[in-house]
C-alpha positions in Angstrom: 9.4 22.5 23.1 6.6 20.1 23.0 6.9 18.2 19.8 3.2 16.9 20.0 2.2 20.3 19.4 4.4 20.9 16.2 1.9 20.5 13.4 5.0 19.7 11.4 5.0 16.0 13.2 1.4 15.5 12.4 2.0 16.6 8.6 4.8 14.1 8.6 2.7 11.3 10.0 0.1 12.0 6.9 2.8 11.6 4.7 4.3 8.4 6.0 1.1 7.1 6.3 0.3 7.2 2.5 2.7 4.3 1.4 1.4 2.1 4.2 -2.4 3.0 3.9 -2.8 2.6 0.1 -1.2 -1.0 0.0 -2.9 -1.9 3.3 -6.5 -0.9 1.8 -5.6 -3.0 -1.4 -4.8 -5.8 0.8 -8.2 -5.5 2.4 -9.9 -5.8 -1.0 -7.8 -8.7 -1.8 -8.4 -10.6 1.4 -12.0 -9.7 1.6 -12.6 -11.7 -1.4 -10.4 -14.8 0.0 -6.9 -14.4 -1.5 -3.6 -13.7 1.0 -1.6 -11.0 -0.8 1.7 -11.4 0.6 3.2 -9.6 -2.8 2.2 -6.2 -1.6 5.9 -5.5 -1.2 6.9 -6.8 -4.7 4.1 -4.9 -6.2 5.1 -1.6 -4.6 8.7 -1.8 -5.8 7.7 -2.5 -9.1 5.5 0.5 -9.3 8.0 2.5 -7.6 10.9 1.7 -10.1 8.6 1.7 -13.3 6.9 4.9 -12.1 10.3 6.7 -11.7 11.5 5.2 -15.0 8.6 6.3 -17.2 8.4 9.6 -15.6 12.1 10.1 -16.9 11.8 8.9 -20.3 8.3 10.7 -21.1 9.2 14.0 -19.2 6.0 13.4 -17.2 5.1 12.3 -13.7 1.8 11.8 -14.6 2.5 9.2 -17.3 5.0 7.5 -14.8 2.2 7.2 -12.2 -0.1 5.8 -15.2 2.9 3.1 -16.0 3.2 2.1 -12.6 -0.5 1.3 -12.3 -0.6 -0.6 -15.2 2.8 -2.5 -14.1 1.0 -3.0 -10.7 -2.2 -4.1 -12.2 -0.2 -6.8 -14.6 1.9 -8.2 -11.7 -1.0 -8.6 -9.6 -3.0 -10.2 -12.5 0.0 -12.8 -12.8 -0.2 -13.4 -8.8 -4.0 -13.8 -9.1 -3.8 -16.1 -11.9 -1.3 -18.3 -9.8 -3.4 -18.1 -6.7 -6.9 -18.5 -8.2 -6.6 -20.5 -11.3 -3.8 -22.8 -10.4 -4.5 -22.9 -6.6 -0.8 -22.2 -6.0 0.2 -21.7 -2.3 -0.7 -18.0 -1.9 2.1 -17.2 0.5 4.8 -18.9 -1.4 3.7 -17.3 -4.3 3.4 -14.0 -2.7 7.1 -14.5 -1.3 8.2 -15.5 -5.0 7.1 -12.1 -6.5 8.6 -9.9 -3.9 12.0 -12.1 -4.3 11.6 -11.5 -8.1 10.6 -7.9 -7.9 13.8 -7.0 -5.6 15.9 -8.5 -8.0 14.4 -7.2 -11.4 14.1 -3.7 -10.1 18.0 -3.8 -8.8 19.0 -5.2 -12.1 17.3 -2.7 -14.2 18.3 0.2 -12.1 21.9 -0.7 -12.6 21.3 -1.4 -16.3 19.4 1.1 -17.3 20.4 4.1 -15.1 23.9 3.0 -14.1 25.8 3.5 -11.0 24.5 7.2 -10.8 20.9 6.2 -10.6 17.9 7.9 -11.7 18.8 11.5 -12.8 18.0 14.3 -10.9 15.8 15.9 -13.5 13.3 13.6 -13.1 10.0 14.9 -12.6 7.9 14.4 -9.8 4.2 14.5 -8.9 3.2 18.1 -7.3 2.7 19.2 -3.9 -0.9 20.9 -3.7 -2.9 23.0 -0.9 -6.5 23.0 -0.8 -7.6 26.5 -0.8 -9.6 27.4 2.5 -8.2 24.5 4.5 -4.6 26.3 4.5 -6.1 29.2 6.2 -7.2 27.3 9.1 -4.9 27.6 12.1 -3.0 24.8 13.0 -4.9 22.3 10.7 -3.9 24.0 7.6 0.0 23.8 8.5 -0.8 19.6 8.3 -2.6 19.6 5.2 -1.0 22.3 3.3 2.0 21.7 0.5 1.3 17.9 0.8 1.9 15.6 -2.4 -1.3 15.1 -4.5 -1.1 11.5 -3.6 -2.1 12.2 0.0 -5.4 13.6 -1.0 -6.1 10.9 -3.2 -5.2 8.4 -0.4 -7.9 10.3 1.9 -10.5 9.9 -1.1 -9.6 6.2 -1.6 -10.1 5.6 2.0 -13.6 7.1 2.1 -14.7 5.4 -1.4 -13.2 2.1 -0.3 -15.5 1.9 3.0 -18.7 3.1 1.0 -17.9 0.7 -1.6 -17.0 -2.6 0.3 -20.0 -1.9 2.9 -22.6 0.0 1.5 -22.9 -1.3 -2.1 -24.4 -4.7 -3.6 -21.0 -5.5 -5.5 -18.9 -4.9 -2.1 -21.4 -7.1 -0.6 -20.7 -10.0 -3.2 -17.0 -9.5 -2.7 -17.1 -9.9 0.8 -19.5 -12.9 0.5 -16.8 -14.8 -1.7 -14.2 -14.0 1.1 -16.6 -15.8 3.6 -18.4 -18.4 1.8 -17.6 -18.9 -1.7 -19.6 -21.9 -2.1 -22.8 -20.3 -1.0 -21.9 -17.4 -3.1 -21.5 -19.5 -6.2 -24.5 -21.4 -5.4 -26.7 -18.3 -5.9 -25.1 -17.2 -9.2 -22.1 -15.3 -8.1 -18.8 -15.6 -9.9 -16.4 -16.3 -7.3 -13.1 -16.5 -9.5 -14.2 -13.1 -11.3 -14.5 -11.2 -8.0 -11.4 -12.9 -6.5 -9.4 -11.5 -9.6 -10.9 -8.0 -9.1 -10.1 -7.9 -5.5 -6.6 -9.2 -6.2 -6.1 -6.4 -9.2 -7.6 -3.8 -7.2 -5.0 -4.5 -4.4 -2.0 -4.4 -6.9 -3.2 -1.0 -8.4 -3.2 0.3 -4.8 0.2 -1.3 -3.9 1.9 0.1 -7.0 0.1 3.5 -6.4 1.7 3.2 -2.7 5.2 2.4 -4.5 5.0 5.4 -7.1 4.4 7.7 -4.2 7.9 7.0 -2.9 9.7 7.4 -6.2 7.7 10.0 -7.6 5.4 11.5 -5.0 7.9 12.1 -2.4 11.2 12.1 -4.3 12.2 11.8 -7.9 14.4 9.0 -7.7 14.7 5.1 -7.1 17.1 3.3 -4.7 17.4 -0.6 -4.4 15.0 -1.7 -2.1 13.6 1.8 -1.7 10.0 0.5 0.1 12.2 -1.1 2.9 9.5 -3.8 4.0 6.6 -1.2 4.0 4.8 -3.7 2.0 4.9 -6.0 5.1 4.3 -3.3 7.5 1.1 -2.5 5.5 0.0 -6.2 5.7 0.2 -5.8 9.5 -1.8 -2.4 9.4 -4.5 -4.4 7.6 -4.6 -6.8 10.2 -4.5 -4.3 12.8 -7.4 -2.4 11.1 -9.3 -5.6 10.9 -9.8 -5.8 7.3 -11.4 -2.3 6.9 -10.5 0.6 5.1 -11.0 3.0 8.2 -9.1 0.6 10.4 -6.3 0.1 8.1 -6.0 3.7 7.5 -6.1 4.4 11.1 -3.2 1.6 11.9 -1.2 3.3 9.0 -1.6 6.6 10.9 -0.2 4.8 14.0 2.8 3.5 12.2 3.3 6.7 10.3 3.4 8.7 13.5 6.0 6.0 15.1 8.3 6.9 12.1 7.5 10.9 12.1 8.3 10.6 15.8 11.6 8.7 15.4 12.8 11.1 12.8 11.8 14.2 15.4 13.6 12.5 18.1 16.8 11.9 16.4 17.7 15.7 17.2 16.9 15.4 20.6 19.7 12.8 21.5 17.9 9.5 21.2 19.5 6.7 19.5 18.7 6.3 15.9 18.7 2.6 15.7 16.4 2.4 18.7 13.9 5.1 16.8 14.3 2.9 13.6 13.0 -0.1 15.4 9.8 1.5 16.5 7.7 0.8 13.2 8.7 -2.8 13.2 8.1 -3.4 17.0 4.6 -2.3 16.5 4.3 -4.4 13.3 4.9 -7.4 15.8 2.5 -6.4 18.3 -0.2 -5.9 15.8 0.7 -9.5 14.4 0.8 -11.6 17.8 -2.7 -10.0 18.6 -1.6 -8.2 21.8 -4.0 -5.3 21.0 -7.0 -7.5 20.5 -7.5 -10.5 18.5 -8.6 -10.0 14.5 -10.2 -12.2 12.7 -9.9 -12.7 9.3 -12.6 -13.5 6.6 -13.6 -17.2 6.9 -12.3 -18.4 3.4 -9.2 -16.1 3.3 -6.4 -18.0 1.8 -8.5 -21.1 0.7 -8.5 -21.8 -2.8 -11.8 -22.4 -4.5 -12.5 -24.7 -7.5 -16.1 -24.3 -9.0 -16.0 -27.3 -10.9 -15.7 -29.3 -7.6 
């Protein structure tokens, strides 16, 4: 059987791309305004834990999703304050948030839910099928019975591209990532737009984390993001800091994961297959598939008083 002709592998690819594409697009917003956001991994973990925790406490996955976004927004706001206002080293600050998130979520999981973890009765977000599309041969099998966040992701990809490249505010956000001094000179509030970019990135990263805990599953486990925030960072770079490019790279990484799962039933070593997404990440970051040029002021603090 030709596994590439099986629509299920492409359905899995789309599903696996969600927790990569959402933070990758979020990182695009952050870095387009000039802030390197390494904290995506930690924000995803925070969103995943608090999403499933509040879903259990309230009995509503939608409230869990809302709280995941709020926690992600607050965490990214703290990161933004340190990176923009205090001019802390953005990479070191991002790694600190990742380490903190890994520790606090593990501690809270054990303290709140105990050894057994989150209860199996925790609600999750629904899977949906779009009328009409589910009747299309082959294509319908790919898009049928997907998590609602899969469709949300597709909408976010399109809207993000339109916003960044076809609106005045998107142009201003990109300008502060290229030349903040020139933007400030013409009256653009550099700090405000950088805060906005980072917080949007945090919201999308938290959404990606919530997808793992209450979109695919209805549970949380220690370090359940498993490095997806870093792979999303590679997808953003691979996609040349554009929403469509980031989505395409996320699909590539998602396909490598889906292919690995599929080939496990064909006698291929699971250890070798689990290495594929990370090998692709290394390839993307080393520029072997073409050099990616970041925004000119990416990672450079800006003080409007100077």
